[in-house]
C-alpha positions as CSV (number, residue, x, y, z in Angstrom):
1,M,-34.4,-28.1,-19.2
2,S,-33.9,-25.1,-16.7
3,D,-31.4,-23.7,-19.1
4,L,-34.4,-23.6,-21.6
5,K,-36.7,-22.1,-19.4
6,T,-33.9,-19.5,-18.5
7,E,-33.4,-18.7,-22.0
8,T,-37.0,-18.3,-22.9
9,R,-37.2,-15.9,-19.9
10,E,-34.3,-13.7,-21.1
11,E,-35.9,-13.5,-24.5
12,H,-39.1,-12.4,-23.1
13,L,-37.5,-9.6,-20.8
14,S,-35.6,-8.6,-24.0
15,A,-38.8,-7.9,-25.4
16,V,-40.1,-6.0,-22.4
17,K,-36.7,-4.0,-22.9
18,Q,-37.6,-3.2,-26.4
19,Q,-41.1,-2.2,-25.3
20,L,-39.7,0.1,-22.7
21,Q,-37.3,1.8,-25.1
22,G,-40.2,2.4,-27.3
23,N,-42.9,3.6,-25.4
24,W,-41.7,4.4,-21.7
25,D,-44.4,6.7,-20.7
26,Q,-47.1,4.5,-21.6
27,F,-45.6,1.5,-20.2
28,R,-44.7,3.5,-17.2
29,G,-48.4,4.0,-16.6
30,R,-49.0,0.4,-16.9
31,V,-46.6,-0.7,-14.4
32,Q,-47.8,2.1,-12.0
33,E,-51.2,0.5,-12.4
34,A,-50.1,-2.7,-11.9
35,W,-48.0,-1.7,-8.8
36,G,-49.8,1.0,-7.0
37,V,-47.1,1.2,-4.3
38,L,-44.4,2.5,-6.8
39,T,-44.0,6.2,-6.6
40,D,-43.2,8.6,-9.6
41,D,-39.6,9.0,-8.1
42,D,-39.3,4.8,-8.2
43,L,-40.0,4.9,-11.8
44,D,-37.9,8.0,-12.5
45,R,-35.1,5.9,-11.1
46,A,-35.7,3.1,-13.2
47,E,-35.3,5.4,-16.3
48,G,-36.6,2.7,-18.5
49,K,-34.2,-0.1,-17.5
50,V,-35.7,-3.3,-16.8
51,D,-33.2,-4.8,-14.4
52,R,-33.6,-1.4,-12.3
53,M,-37.2,-1.7,-12.3
54,I,-37.4,-5.2,-11.3
55,G,-34.9,-4.6,-8.4
56,T,-37.2,-1.5,-7.2
57,I,-40.3,-3.6,-7.5
58,K,-38.8,-6.3,-5.6
59,E,-37.7,-3.9,-2.7
60,R,-41.1,-2.4,-2.5
61,T,-43.4,-5.5,-2.8
62,G,-41.4,-8.6,-1.9
63,E,-42.3,-10.3,-4.9
64,T,-39.8,-12.7,-6.7
65,R,-37.9,-11.6,-9.8
66,E,-39.5,-14.2,-11.8
67,A,-43.0,-13.1,-10.8
68,I,-42.3,-9.5,-11.5
69,A,-40.7,-10.6,-14.9
70,Q,-44.0,-12.4,-15.5
71,K,-46.1,-9.4,-15.0
72,L,-43.9,-7.2,-16.8
73,E,-44.0,-9.4,-19.9
74,K,-47.7,-9.5,-19.7
75,L,-47.8,-5.6,-19.6
76,A,-45.6,-5.4,-22.4
77,S,-47.9,-7.5,-24.6
78,W,-50.9,-5.3,-24.2
């Protein structure tokens, strides 16, 4: 059952990646609103890459990777 949950999470992250590629500037603004501690430099370093963005957010906030991924999924579905 955990494999199914992991697979579903990966599918959702794939959707987030597509959102990033298509609308980086708009998505970037949503991310910065959701995590106000992120700087423009943090987002520049992420360069639209989900894994890099998750790592930066985790480093800045201490949130878990899963919690960050869930928030990113919600932001991508706006």
